[in-house]
Structure formats: C-alpha cells, structure tokens
PDB file of N, CA, C, O and CB in Angstrom:
ATOM      1  N   MET A   1     117.462 110.326 223.891  1.00  0.00           N
ATOM      2  CA  MET A   1     117.880 109.305 223.490  1.00  0.00           C
ATOM      3  C   MET A   1     119.281 108.805 223.362  1.00  0.00           C
ATOM      4  O   MET A   1     120.070 109.621 222.886  1.00  0.00           O
ATOM      5  CB  MET A   1     117.401 109.292 222.620  1.00  0.00           C
ATOM      6  N   ASP A   2     119.780 107.566 223.707  1.00  0.00           N
ATOM      7  CA  ASP A   2     121.250 107.847 223.455  1.00  0.00           C
ATOM      8  C   ASP A   2     121.242 106.713 222.158  1.00  0.00           C
ATOM      9  O   ASP A   2     120.258 106.704 221.418  1.00  0.00           O
ATOM     10  CB  ASP A   2     122.468 107.507 224.983  1.00  0.00           C
ATOM     11  N   LYS A   3     122.077 106.013 221.979  1.00  0.00           N
ATOM     12  CA  LYS A   3     123.259 105.353 220.300  1.00  0.00           C
ATOM     13  C   LYS A   3     122.182 104.336 220.644  1.00  0.00           C
ATOM     14  O   LYS A   3     121.199 104.250 219.908  1.00  0.00           O
ATOM     15  CB  LYS A   3     125.640 104.712 220.274  1.00  0.00           C
ATOM     16  N   GLN A   4     122.339 103.340 222.017  1.00  0.00           N
ATOM     17  CA  GLN A   4     121.525 102.361 222.026  1.00  0.00           C
ATOM     18  C   GLN A   4     120.545 101.844 222.180  1.00  0.00           C
ATOM     19  O   GLN A   4     120.264 100.657 222.344  1.00  0.00           O
ATOM     20  CB  GLN A   4     121.677 102.017 222.263  1.00  0.00           C
ATOM     21  N   LYS A   5     119.785 102.997 222.121  1.00  0.00           N
ATOM     22  CA  LYS A   5     118.362 102.487 222.202  1.00  0.00           C
ATOM     23  C   LYS A   5     117.015 102.902 220.763  1.00  0.00           C
ATOM     24  O   LYS A   5     115.934 102.553 220.287  1.00  0.00           O
ATOM     25  CB  LYS A   5     117.874 103.229 223.772  1.00  0.00           C
ATOM     26  N   LEU A   6     118.481 104.178 220.612  1.00  0.00           N
ATOM     27  CA  LEU A   6     118.192 104.002 219.118  1.00  0.00           C
ATOM     28  C   LEU A   6     118.364 103.112 217.711  1.00  0.00           C
ATOM     29  O   LEU A   6     117.751 103.062 216.644  1.00  0.00           O
ATOM     30  CB  LEU A   6     118.564 104.770 218.863  1.00  0.00           C
ATOM     31  N   TYR A   7     119.254 102.597 218.149  1.00  0.00           N
ATOM     32  CA  TYR A   7     119.248 101.294 217.702  1.00  0.00           C
ATOM     33  C   TYR A   7     118.288 100.542 217.185  1.00  0.00           C
ATOM     34  O   TYR A   7     117.695 100.369 216.121  1.00  0.00           O
ATOM     35  CB  TYR A   7     119.567 100.712 218.454  1.00  0.00           C
ATOM     36  N   GLU A   8     118.347  99.856 219.087  1.00  0.00           N
ATOM     37  CA  GLU A   8     116.654  99.143 219.235  1.00  0.00           C
ATOM     38  C   GLU A   8     115.643  99.616 218.737  1.00  0.00           C
ATOM     39  O   GLU A   8     114.757  98.798 218.489  1.00  0.00           O
ATOM     40  CB  GLU A   8     116.074  99.061 220.476  1.00  0.00           C
ATOM     41  N   VAL A   9     115.392 100.991 218.422  1.00  0.00           N
ATOM     42  CA  VAL A   9     113.845 101.302 217.730  1.00  0.00           C
ATOM     43  C   VAL A   9     114.098 101.153 216.097  1.00  0.00           C
ATOM     44  O   VAL A   9     113.230 101.113 215.224  1.00  0.00           O
ATOM     45  CB  VAL A   9     113.187 103.135 218.131  1.00  0.00           C
ATOM     46  N   TYR A  10     114.969 101.110 216.001  1.00  0.00           N
ATOM     47  CA  TYR A  10     115.470 100.921 214.213  1.00  0.00           C
ATOM     48  C   TYR A  10     115.485  99.298 214.449  1.00  0.00           C
ATOM     49  O   TYR A  10     114.780  98.708 213.630  1.00  0.00           O
ATOM     50  CB  TYR A  10     117.464 101.777 213.542  1.00  0.00           C
ATOM     51  N   LYS A  11     116.136  98.471 215.389  1.00  0.00           N
ATOM     52  CA  LYS A  11     116.511  96.555 214.601  1.00  0.00           C
ATOM     53  C   LYS A  11     114.608  96.622 214.400  1.00  0.00           C
ATOM     54  O   LYS A  11     114.093  96.387 213.307  1.00  0.00           O
ATOM     55  CB  LYS A  11     117.498  94.513 216.372  1.00  0.00           C
ATOM     56  N   GLN A  12     113.745  96.990 215.699  1.00  0.00           N
ATOM     57  CA  GLN A  12     112.022  97.119 215.732  1.00  0.00           C
ATOM     58  C   GLN A  12     112.079  97.280 214.348  1.00  0.00           C
ATOM     59  O   GLN A  12     112.134  96.376 213.515  1.00  0.00           O
ATOM     60  CB  GLN A  12     111.119  98.494 216.665  1.00  0.00           C
ATOM     61  N   HIS A  13     112.063  98.502 214.147  1.00  0.00           N
ATOM     62  CA  HIS A  13     111.351  98.895 212.965  1.00  0.00           C
ATOM     63  C   HIS A  13     111.635  99.171 211.660  1.00  0.00           C
ATOM     64  O   HIS A  13     111.192  99.988 210.853  1.00  0.00           O
ATOM     65  CB  HIS A  13     110.902  99.705 213.179  1.00  0.00           C
ATOM     66  N   LYS A  14     112.262  98.529 211.632  1.00  0.00           N
ATOM     67  CA  LYS A  14     113.682  98.442 210.120  1.00  0.00           C
ATOM     68  C   LYS A  14     112.448  98.949 209.279  1.00  0.00           C
ATOM     69  O   LYS A  14     112.137 100.139 209.320  1.00  0.00           O
ATOM     70  CB  LYS A  14     114.666  96.337 209.359  1.00  0.00           C
ATOM     71  N   GLY A  15     111.739  98.029 208.507  1.00  0.00           N
ATOM     72  CA  GLY A  15     111.104  98.336 207.791  1.00  0.00           C
ATOM     73  C   GLY A  15     110.039  99.621 207.476  1.00  0.00           C
ATOM     74  O   GLY A  15     109.759 100.121 206.387  1.00  0.00           O
ATOM     75  N   GLU A  16     109.610  99.927 208.664  1.00  0.00           N
ATOM     76  CA  GLU A  16     108.907 100.575 208.235  1.00  0.00           C
ATOM     77  C   GLU A  16     110.050 102.599 208.707  1.00  0.00           C
ATOM     78  O   GLU A  16     109.936 103.729 209.183  1.00  0.00           O
ATOM     79  CB  GLU A  16     107.204  99.941 208.997  1.00  0.00           C
ATOM     80  N   ILE A  17     110.861 101.746 208.141  1.00  0.00           N
ATOM     81  CA  ILE A  17     111.945 103.028 208.132  1.00  0.00           C
ATOM     82  C   ILE A  17     112.222 103.526 207.164  1.00  0.00           C
ATOM     83  O   ILE A  17     112.164 104.709 206.825  1.00  0.00           O
ATOM     84  CB  ILE A  17     113.133 102.876 208.541  1.00  0.00           C
ATOM     85  N   LEU A  18     112.748 102.083 206.324  1.00  0.00           N
ATOM     86  CA  LEU A  18     113.064 101.889 205.101  1.00  0.00           C
ATOM     87  C   LEU A  18     112.158 102.781 204.120  1.00  0.00           C
ATOM     88  O   LEU A  18     112.296 103.828 203.487  1.00  0.00           O
ATOM     89  CB  LEU A  18     112.986 100.469 204.874  1.00  0.00           C
ATOM     90  N   GLY A  19     111.410 102.060 204.275  1.00  0.00           N
ATOM     91  CA  GLY A  19     109.778 102.200 203.544  1.00  0.00           C
ATOM     92  C   GLY A  19     109.271 103.926 203.097  1.00  0.00           C
ATOM     93  O   GLY A  19     108.967 104.446 202.023  1.00  0.00           O
ATOM     94  N   ALA A  20     109.405 104.616 204.999  1.00  0.00           N
ATOM     95  CA  ALA A  20     109.199 105.806 205.137  1.00  0.00           C
ATOM     96  C   ALA A  20     110.085 106.864 204.593  1.00  0.00           C
ATOM     97  O   ALA A  20     109.692 108.005 204.350  1.00  0.00           O
ATOM     98  CB  ALA A  20     109.066 105.904 206.252  1.00  0.00           C
ATOM     99  N   GLY A  21     111.446 106.388 204.388  1.00  0.00           N
ATOM    100  CA  GLY A  21     112.998 106.724 203.767  1.00  0.00           C
ATOM    101  C   GLY A  21     112.905 106.716 201.541  1.00  0.00           C
ATOM    102  O   GLY A  21     113.409 107.478 200.716  1.00  0.00           O
ATOM    103  N   ILE A  22     112.094 105.573 201.402  1.00  0.00           N
ATOM    104  CA  ILE A  22     112.248 105.439 200.676  1.00  0.00           C
ATOM    105  C   ILE A  22     110.593 106.515 199.511  1.00  0.00           C
ATOM    106  O   ILE A  22     110.610 107.309 198.570  1.00  0.00           O
ATOM    107  CB  ILE A  22     112.684 103.977 200.928  1.00  0.00           C
ATOM    108  N   GLY A  23     109.722 106.005 200.172  1.00  0.00           N
ATOM    109  CA  GLY A  23     108.332 106.810 200.323  1.00  0.00           C
ATOM    110  C   GLY A  23     108.453 108.157 199.798  1.00  0.00           C
ATOM    111  O   GLY A  23     108.056 108.695 198.765  1.00  0.00           O
ATOM    112  N   LEU A  24     109.464 108.751 201.337  1.00  0.00           N
ATOM    113  CA  LEU A  24     109.645 110.205 201.091  1.00  0.00           C
ATOM    114  C   LEU A  24     110.923 110.637 199.495  1.00  0.00           C
ATOM    115  O   LEU A  24     110.757 111.487 198.621  1.00  0.00           O
ATOM    116  CB  LEU A  24     110.349 110.811 202.852  1.00  0.00           C
ATOM    117  N   SER A  25     112.191 109.569 199.696  1.00  0.00           N
ATOM    118  CA  SER A  25     112.795 110.083 197.848  1.00  0.00           C
ATOM    119  C   SER A  25     111.979 110.086 196.827  1.00  0.00           C
ATOM    120  O   SER A  25     112.113 110.704 195.771  1.00  0.00           O
ATOM    121  CB  SER A  25     113.882 109.135 197.104  1.00  0.00           C
ATOM    122  N   ILE A  26     110.591 108.946 197.355  1.00  0.00           N
ATOM    123  CA  ILE A  26     109.910 109.565 196.012  1.00  0.00           C
ATOM    124  C   ILE A  26     109.083 110.504 195.803  1.00  0.00           C
ATOM    125  O   ILE A  26     108.304 110.756 194.884  1.00  0.00           O
ATOM    126  CB  ILE A  26     109.310 108.845 195.436  1.00  0.00           C
ATOM    127  N   ALA A  27     109.206 110.734 196.255  1.00  0.00           N
ATOM    128  CA  ALA A  27     107.928 111.741 196.831  1.00  0.00           C
ATOM    129  C   ALA A  27     108.675 113.472 196.094  1.00  0.00           C
ATOM    130  O   ALA A  27     108.335 114.451 195.429  1.00  0.00           O
ATOM    131  CB  ALA A  27     107.812 111.675 199.284  1.00  0.00           C
ATOM    132  N   ILE A  28     109.934 112.842 196.860  1.00  0.00           N
ATOM    133  CA  ILE A  28     110.262 114.379 196.599  1.00  0.00           C
ATOM    134  C   ILE A  28     111.189 114.819 194.939  1.00  0.00           C
ATOM    135  O   ILE A  28     111.770 115.776 194.428  1.00  0.00           O
ATOM    136  CB  ILE A  28     111.366 114.837 198.094  1.00  0.00           C
ATOM    137  N   ILE A  29     110.894 113.682 194.692  1.00  0.00           N
ATOM    138  CA  ILE A  29     111.215 113.423 193.116  1.00  0.00           C
ATOM    139  C   ILE A  29     110.616 113.442 192.007  1.00  0.00           C
ATOM    140  O   ILE A  29     111.066 113.611 190.873  1.00  0.00           O
ATOM    141  CB  ILE A  29     111.536 112.507 192.907  1.00  0.00           C
ATOM    142  N   VAL A  30     109.433 113.238 192.417  1.00  0.00           N
ATOM    143  CA  VAL A  30     107.857 112.995 191.501  1.00  0.00           C
ATOM    144  C   VAL A  30     107.621 115.383 191.445  1.00  0.00           C
ATOM    145  O   VAL A  30     107.343 116.135 190.511  1.00  0.00           O
ATOM    146  CB  VAL A  30     105.806 111.491 193.236  1.00  0.00           C
ATOM    147  N   LEU A  31     107.976 115.697 193.170  1.00  0.00           N
ATOM    148  CA  LEU A  31     107.657 117.181 193.305  1.00  0.00           C
ATOM    149  C   LEU A  31     108.729 117.742 192.119  1.00  0.00           C
ATOM    150  O   LEU A  31     108.558 118.499 191.164  1.00  0.00           O
ATOM    151  CB  LEU A  31     107.965 117.858 195.053  1.00  0.00           C
ATOM    152  N   LEU A  32     109.622 117.195 192.503  1.00  0.00           N
ATOM    153  CA  LEU A  32     110.925 118.244 192.058  1.00  0.00           C
ATOM    154  C   LEU A  32     111.335 118.325 190.026  1.00  0.00           C
ATOM    155  O   LEU A  32     111.851 119.273 189.434  1.00  0.00           O
ATOM    156  CB  LEU A  32     112.664 117.359 193.093  1.00  0.00           C
ATOM    157  N   LEU A  33     110.799 116.783 189.343  1.00  0.00           N
ATOM    158  CA  LEU A  33     111.020 116.457 188.571  1.00  0.00           C
ATOM    159  C   LEU A  33     109.370 116.163 187.255  1.00  0.00           C
ATOM    160  O   LEU A  33     109.127 116.411 186.074  1.00  0.00           O
ATOM    161  CB  LEU A  33     111.920 115.519 189.194  1.00  0.00           C
ATOM    162  N   GLY A  34     108.694 115.555 188.363  1.00  0.00           N
ATOM    163  CA  GLY A  34     107.304 115.125 187.596  1.00  0.00           C
ATOM    164  C   GLY A  34     106.893 114.122 187.985  1.00  0.00           C
ATOM    165  O   GLY A  34     107.356 113.693 189.042  1.00  0.00           O
ATOM    166  N   VAL A  35     106.067 113.514 187.418  1.00  0.00           N
ATOM    167  CA  VAL A  35     105.790 111.998 187.301  1.00  0.00           C
ATOM    168  C   VAL A  35     106.282 110.846 186.064  1.00  0.00           C
ATOM    169  O   VAL A  35     106.490 109.671 186.367  1.00  0.00           O
ATOM    170  CB  VAL A  35     104.354 111.994 187.282  1.00  0.00           C
ATOM    171  N   LEU A  36     106.419 111.308 184.782  1.00  0.00           N
ATOM    172  CA  LEU A  36     107.370 110.275 184.016  1.00  0.00           C
ATOM    173  C   LEU A  36     108.894 110.466 184.136  1.00  0.00           C
ATOM    174  O   LEU A  36     109.483 109.671 183.403  1.00  0.00           O
ATOM    175  CB  LEU A  36     107.074 110.333 182.494  1.00  0.00           C
ATOM    176  N   LYS A  37     109.689 111.249 184.814  1.00  0.00           N
ATOM    177  CA  LYS A  37     110.756 111.674 185.108  1.00  0.00           C
ATOM    178  C   LYS A  37     111.050 110.746 186.105  1.00  0.00           C
ATOM    179  O   LYS A  37     112.022 109.992 186.148  1.00  0.00           O
ATOM    180  CB  LYS A  37     110.798 112.988 185.387  1.00  0.00           C
ATOM    181  N   ALA A  38     109.748 110.903 187.244  1.00  0.00           N
ATOM    182  CA  ALA A  38     110.639 110.002 188.242  1.00  0.00           C
ATOM    183  C   ALA A  38     110.027 108.250 188.315  1.00  0.00           C
ATOM    184  O   ALA A  38     110.577 107.339 188.933  1.00  0.00           O
ATOM    185  CB  ALA A  38     110.495 110.831 190.000  1.00  0.00           C
ATOM    186  N   LEU A  39     108.916 108.166 187.597  1.00  0.00           N
ATOM    187  CA  LEU A  39     108.987 106.405 186.953  1.00  0.00           C
ATOM    188  C   LEU A  39     110.293 106.751 186.199  1.00  0.00           C
ATOM    189  O   LEU A  39     111.205 105.956 186.422  1.00  0.00           O
ATOM    190  CB  LEU A  39     107.417 105.677 185.640  1.00  0.00           C
ATOM    191  N   PHE A  40     110.496 107.474 185.598  1.00  0.00           N
ATOM    192  CA  PHE A  40     111.385 106.700 184.319  1.00  0.00           C
ATOM    193  C   PHE A  40     113.108 106.674 185.370  1.00  0.00           C
ATOM    194  O   PHE A  40     114.139 106.327 184.794  1.00  0.00           O
ATOM    195  CB  PHE A  40     111.452 108.102 182.259  1.00  0.00           C
ATOM    196  N   ILE A  41     113.132 107.084 186.870  1.00  0.00           N
ATOM    197  CA  ILE A  41     113.963 107.157 187.493  1.00  0.00           C
ATOM    198  C   ILE A  41     113.791 105.666 188.560  1.00  0.00           C
ATOM    199  O   ILE A  41     114.482 104.786 189.075  1.00  0.00           O
ATOM    200  CB  ILE A  41     113.941 108.585 187.984  1.00  0.00           C
ATOM    201  N   VAL A  42     112.192 106.179 188.434  1.00  0.00           N
ATOM    202  CA  VAL A  42     112.140 104.935 188.752  1.00  0.00           C
ATOM    203  C   VAL A  42     112.771 103.039 188.290  1.00  0.00           C
ATOM    204  O   VAL A  42     113.627 102.472 188.968  1.00  0.00           O
ATOM    205  CB  VAL A  42     111.083 105.150 188.667  1.00  0.00           C
ATOM    206  N   VAL A  43     112.126 102.420 187.100  1.00  0.00           N
ATOM    207  CA  VAL A  43     112.375 102.220 186.587  1.00  0.00           C
ATOM    208  C   VAL A  43     113.765 101.635 186.181  1.00  0.00           C
ATOM    209  O   VAL A  43     113.985 100.442 185.976  1.00  0.00           O
ATOM    210  CB  VAL A  43     111.893 102.779 186.438  1.00  0.00           C
ATOM    211  N   CYS A  44     114.889 102.900 186.077  1.00  0.00           N
ATOM    212  CA  CYS A  44     116.641 102.567 186.238  1.00  0.00           C
ATOM    213  C   CYS A  44     116.931 101.992 187.432  1.00  0.00           C
ATOM    214  O   CYS A  44     117.930 101.275 187.396  1.00  0.00           O
ATOM    215  CB  CYS A  44     117.659 103.880 186.215  1.00  0.00           C
ATOM    216  N   VAL A  45     116.369 102.076 188.500  1.00  0.00           N
ATOM    217  CA  VAL A  45     116.812 102.354 189.659  1.00  0.00           C
ATOM    218  C   VAL A  45     116.718 100.276 189.639  1.00  0.00           C
ATOM    219  O   VAL A  45     117.738  99.594 189.540  1.00  0.00           O
ATOM    220  CB  VAL A  45     115.713 103.693 190.849  1.00  0.00           C
ATOM    221  N   VAL A  46     115.148  99.611 189.769  1.00  0.00           N
ATOM    222  CA  VAL A  46     115.175  99.298 189.526  1.00  0.00           C
ATOM    223  C   VAL A  46     115.500  97.432 188.432  1.00  0.00           C
ATOM    224  O   VAL A  46     115.421  96.211 188.564  1.00  0.00           O
ATOM    225  CB  VAL A  46     115.081 100.159 189.949  1.00  0.00           C
ATOM    226  N   PHE A  47     115.758  98.187 187.742  1.00  0.00           N
ATOM    227  CA  PHE A  47     116.782  97.305 185.989  1.00  0.00           C
ATOM    228  C   PHE A  47     117.718  97.406 187.331  1.00  0.00           C
ATOM    229  O   PHE A  47     117.536  96.590 188.234  1.00  0.00           O
ATOM    230  CB  PHE A  47     117.444  98.505 183.725  1.00  0.00           C
ATOM    231  N   GLY A  48     118.761  98.459 187.453  1.00  0.00           N
ATOM    232  CA  GLY A  48     119.947  98.074 188.057  1.00  0.00           C
ATOM    233  C   GLY A  48     120.086  96.741 189.281  1.00  0.00           C
ATOM    234  O   GLY A  48     120.849  95.775 189.270  1.00  0.00           O
ATOM    235  N   PHE A  49     118.936  97.170 190.383  1.00  0.00           N
ATOM    236  CA  PHE A  49     119.531  96.737 190.979  1.00  0.00           C
ATOM    237  C   PHE A  49     118.538  95.237 190.591  1.00  0.00           C
ATOM    238  O   PHE A  49     118.533  94.494 191.573  1.00  0.00           O
ATOM    239  CB  PHE A  49     119.787  97.512 192.299  1.00  0.00           C
ATOM    240  N   TYR A  50     117.971  94.836 189.757  1.00  0.00           N
ATOM    241  CA  TYR A  50     118.126  93.958 189.243  1.00  0.00           C
ATOM    242  C   TYR A  50     118.908  93.268 188.294  1.00  0.00           C
ATOM    243  O   TYR A  50     118.524  92.154 187.940  1.00  0.00           O
ATOM    244  CB  TYR A  50     117.512  93.980 189.126  1.00  0.00           C
ATOM    245  N   ILE A  51     120.195  93.862 187.708  1.00  0.00           N
ATOM    246  CA  ILE A  51     120.729  93.869 187.369  1.00  0.00           C
ATOM    247  C   ILE A  51     122.375  93.428 187.760  1.00  0.00           C
ATOM    248  O   ILE A  51     123.032  92.682 187.035  1.00  0.00           O
ATOM    249  CB  ILE A  51     120.228  94.558 187.108  1.00  0.00           C
ATOM    250  N   GLY A  52     122.902  94.036 189.042  1.00  0.00           N
ATOM    251  CA  GLY A  52     123.183  93.762 190.170  1.00  0.00           C
ATOM    252  C   GLY A  52     123.216  92.811 191.156  1.00  0.00           C
ATOM    253  O   GLY A  52     124.219  92.309 191.663  1.00  0.00           O
ATOM    254  N   LYS A  53     122.155  92.609 191.381  1.00  0.00           N
ATOM    255  CA  LYS A  53     121.526  91.112 192.181  1.00  0.00           C
ATOM    256  C   LYS A  53     121.792  89.875 190.953  1.00  0.00           C
ATOM    257  O   LYS A  53     121.664  88.739 191.409  1.00  0.00           O
ATOM    258  CB  LYS A  53     119.377  91.256 192.614  1.00  0.00           C
ATOM    259  N   ARG A  54     122.010  89.919 190.033  1.00  0.00           N
ATOM    260  CA  ARG A  54     122.046  88.750 189.066  1.00  0.00           C
ATOM    261  C   ARG A  54     123.582  88.584 189.056  1.00  0.00           C
ATOM    262  O   ARG A  54     124.182  87.522 189.217  1.00  0.00           O
ATOM    263  CB  ARG A  54     121.322  89.040 187.479  1.00  0.00           C
ATOM    264  N   LEU A  55     124.101  89.752 188.850  1.00  0.00           N
ATOM    265  CA  LEU A  55     125.843  89.324 188.811  1.00  0.00           C
ATOM    266  C   LEU A  55     125.988  88.977 190.331  1.00  0.00           C
ATOM    267  O   LEU A  55     126.468  87.844 190.291  1.00  0.00           O
ATOM    268  CB  LEU A  55     127.140  90.814 188.283  1.00  0.00           C
ATOM    269  N   SER A  56     125.884  89.219 191.271  1.00  0.00           N
ATOM    270  CA  SER A  56     126.375  89.009 192.221  1.00  0.00           C
ATOM    271  C   SER A  56     126.613  87.865 192.549  1.00  0.00           C
ATOM    272  O   SER A  56     127.650  87.315 192.922  1.00  0.00           O
ATOM    273  CB  SER A  56     125.931  89.471 192.882  1.00  0.00           C
ATOM    274  N   GLN A  57     124.806  87.244 192.275  1.00  0.00           N
ATOM    275  CA  GLN A  57     124.924  85.853 192.045  1.00  0.00           C
ATOM    276  C   GLN A  57     125.546  85.328 191.325  1.00  0.00           C
ATOM    277  O   GLN A  57     126.579  84.854 191.797  1.00  0.00           O
ATOM    278  CB  GLN A  57     124.142  85.381 191.835  1.00  0.00           C
ATOM    279  N   ASP A  58     125.280  85.103 189.748  1.00  0.00           N
ATOM    280  CA  ASP A  58     126.586  84.637 188.883  1.00  0.00           C
ATOM    281  C   ASP A  58     127.279  85.848 188.107  1.00  0.00           C
ATOM    282  O   ASP A  58     126.740  86.778 187.506  1.00  0.00           O
ATOM    283  CB  ASP A  58     126.132  83.476 187.702  1.00  0.00           C
ATOM    284  N   LYS A  59     128.482  85.596 188.275  1.00  0.00           N
ATOM    285  CA  LYS A  59     129.670  86.471 187.367  1.00  0.00           C
ATOM    286  C   LYS A  59     128.806  86.489 185.959  1.00  0.00           C
ATOM    287  O   LYS A  59     128.011  87.314 185.508  1.00  0.00           O
ATOM    288  CB  LYS A  59     131.521  85.526 187.159  1.00  0.00           C
ATOM    289  N   ASP A  60     129.361  85.066 185.393  1.00  0.00           N
ATOM    290  CA  ASP A  60     128.667  84.850 184.228  1.00  0.00           C
ATOM    291  C   ASP A  60     128.172  85.738 183.211  1.00  0.00           C
ATOM    292  O   ASP A  60     128.543  85.778 182.038  1.00  0.00           O
ATOM    293  CB  ASP A  60     127.809  84.322 184.539  1.00  0.00           C
ATOM    294  N   TYR A  61     126.960  86.719 183.989  1.00  0.00           N
ATOM    295  CA  TYR A  61     125.164  85.973 183.532  1.00  0.00           C
ATOM    296  C   TYR A  61     125.377  87.705 182.563  1.00  0.00           C
ATOM    297  O   TYR A  61     124.207  87.788 182.187  1.00  0.00           O
ATOM    298  CB  TYR A  61     123.147  85.683 185.516  1.00  0.00           C
ATOM    299  N   ILE A  62     125.916  88.727 182.107  1.00  0.00           N
ATOM    300  CA  ILE A  62     126.227  89.264 180.784  1.00  0.00           C
ATOM    301  C   ILE A  62     127.009  88.582 179.366  1.00  0.00           C
ATOM    302  O   ILE A  62     127.056  88.703 178.142  1.00  0.00           O
ATOM    303  CB  ILE A  62     126.951  90.285 181.168  1.00  0.00           C
ATOM    304  N   LYS A  63     127.604  87.739 180.573  1.00  0.00           N
ATOM    305  CA  LYS A  63     128.114  87.220 178.931  1.00  0.00           C
ATOM    306  C   LYS A  63     126.803  85.643 178.653  1.00  0.00           C
ATOM    307  O   LYS A  63     127.013  84.946 177.660  1.00  0.00           O
ATOM    308  CB  LYS A  63     130.538  86.441 179.013  1.00  0.00           C
ATOM    309  N   ASN A  64     125.915  85.373 179.334  1.00  0.00           N
ATOM    310  CA  ASN A  64     124.987  84.204 179.434  1.00  0.00           C
ATOM    311  C   ASN A  64     124.161  84.720 178.446  1.00  0.00           C
ATOM    312  O   ASN A  64     123.591  84.254 177.459  1.00  0.00           O
ATOM    313  CB  ASN A  64     124.263  83.844 180.868  1.00  0.00           C
ATOM    314  N   LEU A  65     124.288  86.292 179.210  1.00  0.00           N
ATOM    315  CA  LEU A  65     122.635  86.761 178.197  1.00  0.00           C
ATOM    316  C   LEU A  65     123.159  87.324 176.895  1.00  0.00           C
ATOM    317  O   LEU A  65     122.904  86.999 175.735  1.00  0.00           O
ATOM    318  CB  LEU A  65     121.436  88.286 179.010  1.00  0.00           C
ATOM    319  N   LEU A  66     123.850  88.127 177.323  1.00  0.00           N
ATOM    320  CA  LEU A  66     124.709  87.928 175.663  1.00  0.00           C
ATOM    321  C   LEU A  66     124.111  87.622 174.756  1.00  0.00           C
ATOM    322  O   LEU A  66     123.231  88.065 174.017  1.00  0.00           O
ATOM    323  CB  LEU A  66     125.712  86.948 175.432  1.00  0.00           C
ATOM    324  N   ASP A  67     125.210  86.057 175.004  1.00  0.00           N
ATOM    325  CA  ASP A  67     125.180  84.890 174.108  1.00  0.00           C
ATOM    326  C   ASP A  67     123.615  84.490 173.791  1.00  0.00           C
ATOM    327  O   ASP A  67     123.477  83.621 172.930  1.00  0.00           O
ATOM    328  CB  ASP A  67     126.001  83.632 174.828  1.00  0.00           C
ATOM    329  N   ARG A  68     122.480  84.999 174.359  1.00  0.00           N
ATOM    330  CA  ARG A  68     120.981  84.850 173.714  1.00  0.00           C
ATOM    331  C   ARG A  68     120.767  85.908 172.934  1.00  0.00           C
ATOM    332  O   ARG A  68     119.951  85.860 172.014  1.00  0.00           O
ATOM    333  CB  ARG A  68     119.780  84.795 174.712  1.00  0.00           C
ATOM    334  N   ILE A  69     121.326  86.755 173.154  1.00  0.00           N
ATOM    335  CA  ILE A  69     121.116  87.830 172.867  1.00  0.00           C
ATOM    336  C   ILE A  69     121.549  87.467 171.274  1.00  0.00           C
ATOM    337  O   ILE A  69     120.821  87.288 170.298  1.00  0.00           O
ATOM    338  CB  ILE A  69     121.820  88.904 173.792  1.00  0.00           C
ATOM    339  N   LEU A  70     122.527  87.442 171.354  1.00  0.00           N
ATOM    340  CA  LEU A  70     123.651  88.550 169.906  1.00  0.00           C
ATOM    341  C   LEU A  70     124.332  86.484 169.377  1.00  0.00           C
ATOM    342  O   LEU A  70     124.469  85.486 170.084  1.00  0.00           O
ATOM    343  CB  LEU A  70     126.005  90.525 171.163  1.00  0.00           C
ATOM    344  N   PRO A  71     124.532  86.685 168.100  1.00  0.00           N
ATOM    345  CA  PRO A  71     125.123  85.316 167.400  1.00  0.00           C
ATOM    346  C   PRO A  71     126.474  85.690 168.510  1.00  0.00           C
ATOM    347  O   PRO A  71     127.074  86.693 168.898  1.00  0.00           O
ATOM    348  CB  PRO A  71     125.460  85.270 165.195  1.00  0.00           C
ATOM    349  N   PRO A  72     126.507  84.215 168.724  1.00  0.00           N
ATOM    350  CA  PRO A  72     127.675  83.991 169.704  1.00  0.00           C
ATOM    351  C   PRO A  72     129.632  84.095 169.309  1.00  0.00           C
ATOM    352  O   PRO A  72     130.400  83.717 168.424  1.00  0.00           O
ATOM    353  CB  PRO A  72     127.287  82.419 170.148  1.00  0.00           C
ATOM    354  N   GLY A  73     129.670  84.609 170.190  1.00  0.00           N
ATOM    355  CA  GLY A  73     131.221  85.568 169.786  1.00  0.00           C
ATOM    356  C   GLY A  73     131.293  86.800 169.282  1.00  0.00           C
ATOM    357  O   GLY A  73     132.357  87.329 168.959  1.00  0.00           O
ATOM    358  N   THR A  74     129.876  87.474 169.158  1.00  0.00           N
ATOM    359  CA  THR A  74     129.762  88.797 168.857  1.00  0.00           C
ATOM    360  C   THR A  74     130.646  89.621 169.561  1.00  0.00           C
ATOM    361  O   THR A  74     131.448  90.341 168.967  1.00  0.00           O
ATOM    362  CB  THR A  74     128.533  89.213 169.040  1.00  0.00           C
ATOM    363  N   TYR A  75     130.584  89.584 170.487  1.00  0.00           N
ATOM    364  CA  TYR A  75     131.300  90.435 171.807  1.00  0.00           C
ATOM    365  C   TYR A  75     132.417  90.465 172.060  1.00  0.00           C
ATOM    366  O   TYR A  75     132.912  91.440 172.626  1.00  0.00           O
ATOM    367  CB  TYR A  75     131.000  90.148 172.962  1.00  0.00           C
ATOM    368  N   ARG A  76     133.221  89.240 171.652  1.00  0.00           N
ATOM    369  CA  ARG A  76     134.452  89.027 172.278  1.00  0.00           C
ATOM    370  C   ARG A  76     135.663  89.368 171.528  1.00  0.00           C
ATOM    371  O   ARG A  76     136.772  89.199 172.036  1.00  0.00           O
ATOM    372  CB  ARG A  76     134.527  87.741 172.644  1.00  0.00           C
TER     373      ARG A  76
END
C-alpha cells in the first residue's frame, strides 16, 4: 500500500483510528498501573486539555480565574 492510499484511508476513518489509539493507550495504562491510577491519569489529562484550550482562547484566563478565587492583586 503506498503512502497516498494510506493517507486516504486515514482521512476517511480518522475518528475510528484516533478512538482506537486512545482506547489502546488507556487499556495499556490500566493493565500496567491499575484502574485508580489510570483514572487519575485520565482526569489529569482531561483537566490539562481543558486549561490549555481555555488558555488558547483567552490569554488572560488564568488571571481572571485567580481574581475570582483569590482576593484581587494577591498573585501580582
């Protein structure tokens, strides 16, 4: 199979391939570390993804978040 055909198959089935890869990764982590440690890793990854996505949308997200949590001017 040449590269062009392989790329076309990837484009047509991108979601399935990524989903299978994520599922395989989670299964390997569960087998190696156990369920609770794997769940902790998944929660940390999702939290990091969320924060990263919010930072890419709004550069002052962390400052605004800290202003809501802490008294204003505490972290500056």
